[in-house]
N, C-alpha and C positions, 0 to 999 in steps of 0.2 A: 504494500500500500504506500503510495507516494508520501502521505502525511507522516508515516512512521519514519521513513528515510529522511525526510526534512527535519523532523524533530531530533534525530540523532546527529544531524550534520552540524558540527561546530568545530570543524577541523582547525587546528591551530589556536583555539581559544586558550589552551593552557600556556601557550608561548606568548600570547598577546592578551593579557587579562583585561585590557581596556576595550577589547573588541566587543561589538554589540552582541548581547545575549539573544540571538535570534530564536533559539529554541524556547526561551521564556516568553518572548514577545508573541511568537506563533501560538504557543499554548494558551497564553492569556487571551489572545484574539479568538481562538477556537471556542473557549469556554464562555467568554464574555460577549461574543458577537459584536465587537467594537471594530471600527475602522482604524487604520494606522494613525490618521491625524487625531482621532479622539483619544487613542491610547497614549500618544506622546504628549497630550495636554493634561493628563491626569496628575494632579498634585497629591502629595502625601496628605495634605489637609482635606482633600476631596474623598478620602477613603474613610468610610464609616464601618470599622471592623465589627463592632457589636451588632449593627443592623445589617451586616453583609450586603452593603450597597456602596455605590460609587457615584460621584457627581460627574456626569459626562458634559463637558463644556462645549458649547456650540454644536450640539448634536444635529446632524443633518436632518433638515425638515424643509420640504418644498415651500411651506407657507412662511416660515421665519428663518432668515439666513444667519442672523447673529444674535447672541445674547440668550439663546434658549438652552440654558443649562438644565439638565434633567437628572434626577436621582434614579439610578437603575440598579436592579437586583444584581448581585455578583455571586455566581455559583461558587461553592466551596473551593473547587479546583483553581479558579481564577484568583480568588482571594489568597490562596496558598502561594501561588506564583508571585503575586504582588508583594506579599509580606517577605518573600525570600530575597527581594532586591535590596542592594545596598542603599542606605539613606544618605547619599553624598550630595544630592541635589534636591531642589524643591519638587521636581517631577519624579514619578516612580520610574518611568522609562524616559530618561533625558536625552532623547535623540530626535533628529529631524525626521519627519514622517516620510519625506522623499528618500532619505537614506535607507529607511526601513524597507520601503518598496524596492529600491534598487538592490539591496542585499538579498531580498527574497528572489528577485529575478535572477541574480547571479548564482545563488545556491541551486535554484531549479535547473539552470543551465549546466552547472557542474555535475549535478545528480542525474542529468538526463530525464528530467520530469517536464514533458512538454505542456505548454499552455496552462500553467498554473500561476495564478497571480494572488497577491495578498488579499484582495477583495473576495476571492473565491472562498476564503476561510469562513466568511460570514455565512455563506450558503451551506458549507459543510456543517456548521453549528446548528443552523436551523433544520437541516435534514435529520441530524442526529437527535434533536430535542423533541421531535414530533412523536 
């Protein structure tokens, strides 16, 4: 299954510890059903551990383009991934969303996984959660 190969793929991370933790970001996306831009905007202060929810800033909405922060339920698996991240920045995943997307494309090319994009992870979550 391509998703499993993608999650195991972090070649060189032990040599370059500052490298983006793609497996954690992919896992968080799979379980939370969030877009890469939404994920990279989540602050530690947006995480409500007790309520198992997260504030998603500027959640995509065809009616309202900006300022529509929404509290969303966070599955246990996504919460676990978030809490495992180092607290070195205000953001849980302090990366540029375009870099996340580019790294996903690069990893899929290396792993010979054709036609898989970060956005496809949202559909994978929805298909599994039904």
